[in-house]
C-alpha positions as CSV (number, residue, x, y, z in Angstrom):
1,M,-130.2,-15.9,-20.8
2,P,-128.9,-19.5,-20.9
3,G,-130.4,-21.7,-18.2
4,E,-133.5,-19.5,-17.8
5,S,-137.1,-19.9,-18.8
6,A,-140.1,-17.6,-18.7
7,T,-142.6,-17.9,-15.9
8,P,-146.3,-17.0,-16.0
9,S,-145.8,-14.0,-13.8
10,G,-143.2,-12.5,-16.2
11,G,-140.2,-13.3,-14.0
12,S,-137.5,-15.8,-14.9
13,A,-136.6,-19.2,-13.7
14,S,-132.9,-20.0,-13.3
15,R,-130.8,-23.1,-12.6
16,T,-129.0,-23.0,-9.3
17,D,-125.4,-24.2,-8.7
18,D,-126.6,-27.6,-7.6
19,G,-128.5,-28.2,-10.8
20,R,-132.0,-27.5,-9.5
21,S,-134.2,-24.9,-11.1
22,G,-135.8,-22.2,-9.1
23,Y,-137.8,-19.0,-9.5
24,S,-135.4,-16.0,-9.3
25,G,-138.2,-13.4,-8.9
26,L,-136.3,-11.0,-11.2
27,P,-137.8,-9.2,-14.1
28,G,-136.0,-9.5,-17.3
29,W,-134.9,-5.8,-17.5
30,V,-132.7,-6.3,-14.4
31,Y,-130.2,-8.2,-16.5
32,V,-129.5,-5.2,-18.7
33,P,-127.9,-3.0,-16.1
34,A,-126.4,-6.1,-14.5
35,T,-124.6,-6.8,-17.8
36,V,-123.5,-3.2,-18.1
37,G,-122.0,-3.5,-14.6
38,V,-120.1,-6.6,-15.6
39,A,-118.8,-4.9,-18.6
40,L,-117.7,-1.9,-16.5
41,V,-115.4,-4.3,-14.6
42,L,-114.3,-6.5,-17.4
43,L,-113.5,-4.0,-20.1
44,P,-110.6,-2.3,-18.3
45,L,-109.1,-5.7,-17.5
46,L,-109.5,-6.7,-21.1
47,A,-107.7,-3.5,-22.1
48,L,-104.7,-4.6,-20.0
49,V,-104.6,-8.0,-21.7
50,V,-104.8,-6.4,-25.2
51,R,-102.2,-3.7,-24.5
52,L,-99.7,-6.1,-22.9
53,D,-96.5,-6.9,-24.7
54,W,-96.7,-10.7,-24.3
55,A,-93.3,-11.3,-25.9
56,R,-91.7,-9.5,-23.0
57,F,-94.2,-10.6,-20.3
58,G,-91.9,-13.1,-18.7
59,A,-88.9,-10.8,-18.5
60,L,-91.1,-7.9,-17.2
61,I,-92.5,-9.8,-14.2
62,T,-89.3,-11.6,-13.3
63,S,-87.1,-8.6,-13.0
64,E,-85.3,-8.2,-9.6
65,S,-87.4,-5.2,-8.6
66,S,-90.7,-6.8,-9.6
67,L,-90.0,-10.0,-7.7
68,A,-88.9,-8.1,-4.6
69,A,-92.0,-5.9,-4.7
70,L,-94.3,-9.0,-5.1
71,A,-92.5,-10.8,-2.3
72,L,-92.8,-7.8,0.0
73,S,-96.5,-7.3,-0.8
74,L,-97.3,-11.0,0.0
75,R,-95.3,-10.9,3.3
76,T,-96.8,-7.7,4.6
77,S,-100.3,-8.6,3.5
78,V,-100.2,-11.9,5.4
79,A,-98.9,-10.0,8.5
80,A,-101.6,-7.4,8.1
81,T,-104.3,-10.0,7.7
82,I,-103.1,-11.8,10.9
83,I,-103.3,-8.4,12.8
84,C,-106.8,-7.9,11.4
85,L,-107.9,-11.3,12.6
86,V,-106.4,-10.8,16.1
87,L,-108.1,-7.4,16.5
88,G,-111.0,-7.6,14.1
89,V,-112.7,-10.8,15.3
90,P,-113.1,-9.6,18.9
91,L,-114.1,-6.2,17.6
92,A,-116.8,-7.7,15.4
93,L,-118.0,-9.8,18.3
94,V,-118.3,-6.7,20.5
95,L,-120.2,-4.7,17.9
96,A,-122.6,-7.6,17.1
97,R,-123.2,-9.0,20.5
98,A,-122.5,-6.4,23.2
99,R,-125.1,-3.8,24.3
100,F,-123.6,-0.6,25.5
101,R,-124.1,3.2,25.1
102,G,-122.1,4.6,22.2
103,R,-121.9,1.4,20.2
104,G,-123.0,3.2,17.1
105,V,-120.3,5.8,17.5
106,L,-117.7,3.0,18.0
107,R,-118.9,1.3,14.8
108,S,-118.6,4.6,12.9
109,V,-115.1,5.1,14.1
110,V,-114.0,1.6,13.2
111,L,-115.5,1.8,9.7
112,L,-114.1,5.3,9.1
113,P,-111.1,4.1,7.0
114,L,-113.7,2.7,4.5
115,V,-114.7,6.3,3.5
116,L,-111.5,8.1,4.2
117,P,-109.1,8.7,1.3
118,P,-106.1,6.4,1.8
119,V,-103.8,9.4,1.7
120,V,-105.6,10.9,4.6
121,G,-105.1,7.7,6.5
122,G,-101.4,7.7,5.7
123,I,-101.0,11.3,7.0
124,A,-102.9,10.3,10.2
125,L,-100.6,7.4,10.7
126,L,-97.5,9.5,10.0
127,Y,-98.6,12.0,12.7
128,T,-99.2,9.1,15.0
129,F,-96.1,7.0,14.5
130,G,-93.7,9.4,12.8
131,R,-90.7,10.9,14.7
132,R,-92.7,13.9,15.7
133,G,-96.0,12.0,16.0
134,L,-98.2,11.3,18.9
135,L,-96.4,8.0,19.7
136,G,-93.5,8.1,17.2
137,G,-91.2,10.2,19.4
138,T,-91.5,7.8,22.3
139,L,-91.0,4.8,20.1
140,D,-88.0,6.4,18.4
141,V,-86.3,7.0,21.8
142,L,-86.9,3.4,22.6
143,G,-85.1,2.4,19.4
144,I,-88.3,1.3,17.6
145,P,-88.6,3.5,14.5
146,V,-91.8,2.9,12.6
147,A,-92.3,5.4,9.8
148,F,-90.7,4.5,6.5
149,S,-90.1,0.9,7.5
150,T,-91.6,-2.5,6.6
151,A,-93.5,-2.3,9.9
152,A,-95.1,0.9,8.6
153,V,-96.3,-1.0,5.5
154,V,-98.0,-3.6,7.7
155,I,-99.6,-0.9,9.9
156,A,-100.9,1.0,6.9
157,Q,-102.3,-2.2,5.3
158,S,-103.9,-3.2,8.6
159,F,-105.5,0.3,9.0
160,V,-107.3,0.1,5.7
161,A,-108.1,-3.7,5.8
162,L,-109.4,-4.0,9.3
163,P,-112.8,-2.4,8.6
164,F,-113.4,-4.8,5.7
165,L,-113.0,-7.8,8.1
166,V,-115.1,-6.2,10.9
167,V,-118.1,-5.2,8.7
168,S,-118.2,-8.5,6.9
169,L,-117.9,-10.6,10.1
170,E,-120.4,-8.5,12.0
171,G,-122.9,-9.1,9.2
172,T,-122.3,-12.8,9.5
173,L,-122.7,-12.8,13.3
174,R,-126.0,-10.9,13.0
175,S,-127.3,-13.3,10.3
176,V,-126.6,-16.5,12.3
177,G,-128.3,-15.1,15.4
178,Q,-127.8,-16.2,19.0
179,R,-130.2,-19.2,19.3
180,Y,-127.5,-21.9,19.6
181,E,-125.4,-19.7,21.8
182,L,-128.3,-19.2,24.2
183,V,-129.0,-22.9,24.3
184,A,-125.3,-23.6,25.2
185,A,-125.4,-20.9,27.9
186,T,-128.6,-22.4,29.3
187,L,-126.9,-25.8,29.5
188,G,-124.2,-24.2,31.7
189,A,-121.4,-23.5,29.1
190,R,-119.1,-20.6,30.0
191,P,-118.8,-17.7,27.6
192,S,-115.4,-18.8,26.4
193,T,-116.7,-22.3,25.7
194,V,-119.7,-20.9,23.9
195,L,-117.4,-18.7,21.8
196,G,-115.0,-21.5,20.9
197,R,-117.4,-24.4,20.4
198,V,-120.6,-22.7,19.1
199,T,-120.0,-19.2,17.8
200,L,-116.8,-19.6,15.9
201,P,-117.8,-22.8,14.1
202,L,-121.1,-21.2,13.1
203,I,-119.3,-18.2,11.5
204,L,-116.4,-20.0,9.9
205,P,-117.6,-19.5,6.3
206,G,-118.1,-15.8,6.9
207,L,-114.8,-15.6,8.8
208,A,-113.0,-17.3,5.9
209,S,-114.5,-14.8,3.4
210,A,-113.8,-11.8,5.6
211,T,-110.2,-13.0,6.0
212,V,-109.6,-13.3,2.3
213,L,-111.3,-9.9,1.7
214,S,-109.1,-8.3,4.2
215,F,-106.0,-9.9,2.6
216,A,-107.0,-8.7,-0.8
217,R,-107.5,-5.1,0.4
218,A,-104.1,-5.2,2.1
219,L,-102.5,-6.5,-1.0
220,G,-103.8,-3.7,-3.1
221,E,-103.1,-0.8,-0.7
222,F,-101.3,2.2,-2.2
223,G,-102.2,5.6,-0.8
224,A,-101.7,5.1,2.9
225,T,-98.5,3.1,2.3
226,V,-96.8,5.6,0.1
227,T,-97.7,8.4,2.5
228,F,-96.7,6.7,5.7
229,A,-94.0,4.2,4.6
230,G,-92.6,5.8,1.5
231,S,-91.2,3.8,-1.5
232,L,-87.8,2.3,-0.5
233,A,-86.8,-0.6,-2.7
234,G,-86.9,-3.9,-0.8
235,V,-88.2,-2.2,2.4
236,T,-91.5,-0.5,1.7
237,R,-92.0,-0.7,-2.1
238,T,-94.9,-3.0,-2.5
239,L,-96.2,-4.2,-5.8
240,P,-98.8,-1.3,-6.2
241,L,-96.0,1.2,-5.6
242,E,-93.7,-0.6,-8.1
243,I,-96.5,-0.4,-10.7
244,Y,-96.9,3.3,-10.0
245,L,-93.2,4.0,-10.5
246,Q,-93.0,1.8,-13.6
247,R,-95.9,3.7,-15.1
248,V,-93.6,6.4,-16.2
249,D,-90.3,4.6,-16.8
250,D,-91.6,1.5,-18.4
251,P,-95.4,1.4,-19.2
252,D,-95.1,-2.2,-20.4
253,A,-93.7,-3.3,-17.1
254,A,-96.5,-1.5,-15.3
255,I,-99.1,-3.2,-17.4
256,A,-97.5,-6.6,-16.9
257,L,-97.3,-6.2,-13.1
258,S,-100.9,-4.9,-13.0
259,L,-102.0,-8.0,-14.7
260,V,-100.1,-10.1,-12.2
261,L,-101.8,-8.3,-9.4
262,V,-105.2,-8.9,-11.0
263,V,-104.5,-12.6,-11.4
264,V,-103.4,-12.8,-7.7
265,A,-106.6,-11.1,-6.7
266,V,-108.7,-13.4,-8.8
267,V,-107.0,-16.5,-7.4
268,V,-107.4,-15.2,-3.8
269,M,-111.2,-14.6,-4.4
270,L,-111.6,-18.0,-6.0
271,I,-109.9,-19.7,-3.0
272,A,-112.1,-17.7,-0.6
273,H,-115.2,-19.0,-2.5
274,R,-114.0,-22.6,-2.4
275,I,-113.1,-22.3,1.3
276,S,-116.5,-20.8,2.1
277,Q,-118.3,-23.6,0.2
278,R,-116.3,-26.4,1.9
279,V,-116.6,-24.9,5.4
280,S,-120.4,-24.5,4.9
281,T,-120.6,-28.3,4.5
282,W,-118.7,-28.9,7.7
283,V,-120.9,-26.7,10.0
């Protein structure tokens, strides 16, 4: 492949991002399944580009329903990401640093939405916050209806996105270790001071990546949202739901909106990569 050269041991030498060459340690055959993997992701996206009616693209993505769905998706995804940060950062810290009986069970429970079908998560949320749910009846009496509201969209997105932030940030915490934290504690720093001045600055690159990953997952949520929040125009109909509805009525609109969602996701991931690179230079 470009930028590679053979080595005496049969591996390959590659050029790193900063221009230096280094031994990758990879046999040449590894690039074959890797290329197939890339094709598995790129070919469906290419099919969208080929199938799209470019002459109507502008009109399709600027319709009133499309813009409303996109705006709602962005608002709710930002709100869900904030909730994930407020709840997920402490949770990741507890799982990575605390030592207590049942920690493995707690981790399994927190990560359960990763393996649950989103529809199952939506049903669970419905029977928790719905009118006849575990908490929904009390909330309804208090005048705080949750199900089939914009708040339900945010809760559903938070439910599926929280594990992504927790598992990513926990991995970062374990990789940075506790050496600097122990030094700060030995010098007399209180736990809150160690957390704010040592731990958080060390994990900023990982936190930035985990935050964007959580946002991207919330933005693409469909199953739990449609089950728990429904599909009310301007209230709970996010962009994935709008794409699903347009799939039958106007396939060209569904393709155009799908491409918009793909572009937004790519931009978000590129921003995450840039943030991670810049923060890495600060810490």
